[in-house]
Each structure stands twice: as C-alpha cells, then as structure tokens.
C-alpha positions as CSV (number, residue, x, y, z in Angstrom):
1,M,0.0,0.0,0.0
2,N,1.5,3.3,-0.9
3,A,1.8,6.3,1.3
4,R,-1.0,8.2,-0.4
5,K,-3.6,5.4,0.2
6,I,-2.4,5.1,3.8
7,V,-3.0,8.9,4.3
8,I,-6.5,8.7,2.7
9,C,-7.5,5.7,4.8
10,A,-6.2,7.5,7.9
11,V,-8.2,10.6,7.1
12,L,-11.3,8.6,6.4
13,F,-10.8,6.7,9.6
14,L,-10.3,9.9,11.7
15,T,-13.3,11.6,10.0
16,A,-15.5,8.6,10.7
17,S,-14.3,8.4,14.3
18,A,-14.9,12.1,14.9
19,L,-18.4,11.8,13.5
20,L,-19.1,8.8,15.7
21,L,-17.7,10.5,18.8
22,H,-19.8,13.6,18.0
23,A,-23.0,11.6,17.6
24,A,-22.2,9.6,20.8
25,A,-21.6,12.9,22.8
26,E,-25.0,14.2,21.6
27,N,-26.8,11.0,22.6
28,T,-25.3,10.8,26.1
29,G,-27.0,14.0,27.3
30,K,-30.6,13.9,28.4
31,P,-32.9,13.2,25.5
32,K,-35.1,16.1,24.5
33,K,-38.6,15.5,25.6
34,E,-41.6,16.6,23.5
35,L,-44.2,18.6,25.3
36,V,-47.1,16.4,26.2
37,R,-50.4,18.1,26.6
38,I,-52.9,16.6,29.1
39,G,-56.5,17.6,29.3
40,V,-57.6,17.6,32.8
41,F,-61.2,18.0,34.1
42,D,-62.7,18.5,37.4
43,S,-64.8,15.4,38.0
44,R,-67.1,17.3,40.4
45,G,-68.3,19.3,37.4
46,V,-69.0,16.2,35.4
47,A,-71.0,14.8,38.2
48,I,-73.1,17.9,38.6
49,A,-73.6,18.2,34.8
50,Y,-74.7,14.6,34.6
51,A,-77.0,14.9,37.7
52,H,-78.8,17.7,35.8
53,S,-78.8,16.0,32.4
54,S,-82.0,14.7,30.7
55,R,-80.5,11.2,30.8
56,F,-80.3,11.2,34.6
57,I,-83.7,12.9,35.0
58,D,-85.3,10.3,32.8
59,E,-83.7,7.6,34.9
60,L,-85.1,9.1,38.0
61,K,-88.6,9.4,36.5
62,S,-88.3,5.7,35.5
63,K,-87.3,4.7,39.0
64,K,-90.2,6.8,40.4
65,A,-92.6,5.1,38.1
66,E,-91.2,1.7,39.3
67,M,-91.8,2.8,42.9
68,E,-95.4,3.8,42.2
69,K,-96.0,0.5,40.5
70,A,-94.4,-1.4,43.5
71,K,-96.5,0.6,46.0
72,A,-99.7,-0.1,44.0
73,A,-98.8,-3.8,44.0
74,G,-97.8,-3.8,47.6
75,D,-94.4,-5.1,46.7
76,K,-92.4,-4.1,49.8
77,E,-89.3,-5.9,48.6
78,K,-89.2,-3.9,45.4
79,M,-90.0,-0.7,47.2
80,Q,-87.1,-1.3,49.7
81,A,-84.7,-2.1,46.8
82,L,-85.7,1.1,45.0
83,E,-85.3,3.1,48.3
84,Q,-81.8,1.6,48.8
85,W,-80.9,2.4,45.1
86,G,-81.9,6.0,45.8
87,Q,-79.9,6.3,49.0
88,Q,-76.8,4.7,47.4
89,G,-77.1,6.9,44.4
90,Q,-77.4,10.0,46.5
91,E,-74.4,9.0,48.5
92,K,-72.4,8.3,45.3
93,L,-73.4,11.7,43.8
94,H,-72.3,13.5,47.0
95,K,-68.8,11.8,46.8
96,Q,-68.6,12.6,43.1
97,G,-70.0,16.1,43.2
98,F,-68.2,17.3,46.3
99,G,-65.3,14.9,46.6
100,T,-63.0,13.3,44.0
101,A,-64.8,10.0,43.4
102,S,-64.6,8.7,39.8
103,V,-67.2,9.7,37.2
104,S,-66.0,7.3,34.6
105,E,-69.5,5.7,34.4
106,Y,-70.9,9.0,33.1
107,L,-68.1,9.5,30.6
108,K,-69.3,6.4,28.8
109,Y,-72.3,8.5,27.7
110,I,-70.1,11.0,25.9
111,E,-67.3,8.7,24.8
112,K,-68.0,9.5,21.1
113,D,-67.4,13.2,21.9
114,I,-64.1,12.7,23.7
115,P,-61.8,12.5,20.6
116,A,-63.3,15.8,19.3
117,I,-62.9,17.4,22.7
118,A,-59.2,16.3,22.7
119,R,-58.7,17.8,19.2
120,Q,-60.4,21.0,20.1
121,A,-58.3,21.5,23.2
122,G,-55.1,20.3,21.5
123,V,-54.4,17.6,24.1
124,D,-53.0,14.1,23.9
125,V,-54.7,12.6,26.9
126,I,-57.8,13.5,29.0
127,V,-57.9,12.5,32.7
128,S,-59.5,13.7,35.9
129,K,-57.3,16.3,37.6
130,W,-57.6,14.3,40.8
131,D,-55.9,11.3,39.2
132,I,-52.6,13.0,38.5
133,T,-50.0,11.7,41.0
134,Y,-46.9,13.2,39.3
135,Q,-46.3,15.8,36.6
136,D,-43.0,16.2,34.8
137,E,-42.1,19.7,33.6
138,A,-42.4,18.4,30.0
139,V,-46.2,18.0,30.6
140,K,-48.6,20.8,30.1
141,C,-52.0,20.4,31.7
142,V,-55.0,22.1,30.0
143,D,-58.3,22.4,31.8
144,V,-61.0,20.8,29.6
145,T,-63.8,20.7,32.2
146,D,-66.0,23.0,30.2
147,L,-65.6,21.0,27.0
148,V,-66.2,17.7,28.8
149,I,-69.5,18.8,30.5
150,K,-70.8,20.5,27.3
151,P,-72.3,17.2,25.9
152,F,-74.5,16.9,29.0
153,N,-76.2,20.2,28.0
154,P,-76.0,22.0,31.3
155,D,-78.1,25.1,31.6
156,E,-76.8,28.5,32.8
157,Q,-77.5,27.8,36.4
158,V,-75.6,24.5,36.4
159,L,-72.7,26.2,34.6
160,K,-72.5,28.8,37.3
161,S,-72.5,26.2,40.0
162,I,-69.7,24.2,38.3
163,E,-67.7,27.4,37.8
164,A,-68.0,28.2,41.5
165,L,-67.1,24.6,42.4
166,K,-63.9,24.8,40.4
167,K,-62.7,27.5,42.8
168,T,-63.1,25.3,45.9
169,K,-61.2,22.3,47.2
170,P,-63.0,18.9,47.1
171,L,-64.2,17.6,50.4
172,S,-62.3,14.9,52.2
173,E,-63.8,11.5,53.0
174,K,-64.3,12.6,56.6
175,E,-66.1,15.8,55.5
176,L,-68.3,13.8,53.1
177,E,-69.3,11.4,55.9
178,N,-70.4,14.4,58.0
179,I,-72.8,15.4,55.2
180,R,-74.8,12.2,55.8
181,D,-74.9,12.5,59.5
C-alpha cells in the first residue's frame, strides 16, 4: 500500500471516528422531551352536569314510576330495593359532586365526543385532575372541564354552579361522611 492510500485511509478513519464521537456525545445527554399536553377535568363538574342532564332525570322518572307500581302492587321488597338504590345513588353523587370519586361511568355516555374534545383542546390525553400523581415539567395540563361537560347540555345555572365549584377544594372522605350525619 502506498503512502497516499495510507493517508487517505487514515483521514477517512479519523473523520468517521470524529463523526461517531460527536454523535455519541449528543446522545449521552438527556434526551429532549416533547411537550405532552394533558387535558384535565374537574370530575365534580362532570357529576353535577350529569345529575342535571336529561339522561339522569329520565332515569329518576323511570325509578319513580317503578316505585309507584311497586306501591300499588304492595311489593315491599321492590320498594325497599328502590329506596336503597336512591340512597346509594345520592351518597355516590355526593362523593362525586363534592369529593373526588370517579365519574367514569358518566363519561361512557359521551365517549364518542371525547376525541373531538381532545382535538379542540389540542391535548394528547384526558384525565380527571384528581388522578394525577406526578407531573413532569415536559407536561402541560389544560383544563378541559367546560368541554367535557358540554355534551351533557348544562343550563346556565348549572354552569355557574360548576364554575364556583372549580374555585373550591374537594371535600375529604371525613367531610363527606359528615354530610350524611
């Protein structure tokens, strides 16, 4: 091998080595994170919007009609079951509307709307704000409560109640227990 070929090979080797070292140096630093946008909603607002929705009101009317039918038939067992359903439902709504209990059962009614809500808000994920345990600085949270409750068609009074609720802390389990007492 002549001297010229040796020099060319050495230059190519050194150039390739320098490029590899440069690439390795860039990759050993912290990887750049893309900003993740998370849509967060106040589950209390969803509970209140649902509790005033036509779907819920229709369910209550149906249960009331069942109760009247059970009374007329003298079906005490059915009446007791319906009363228990009402008490448990009320307790659950208190935990959801004033605490941080999950409202996922109501979100199933608007699941077809959720992708459009995410697109409108420009978010990658939608979760209850009470379900976030940790948030990295590369995550941006966007309040989507108003967009999530909209499909329940809340009236102006309900919207005002939800807006006021957003400014308060949820009640603790202990405080919720005191509501019943």
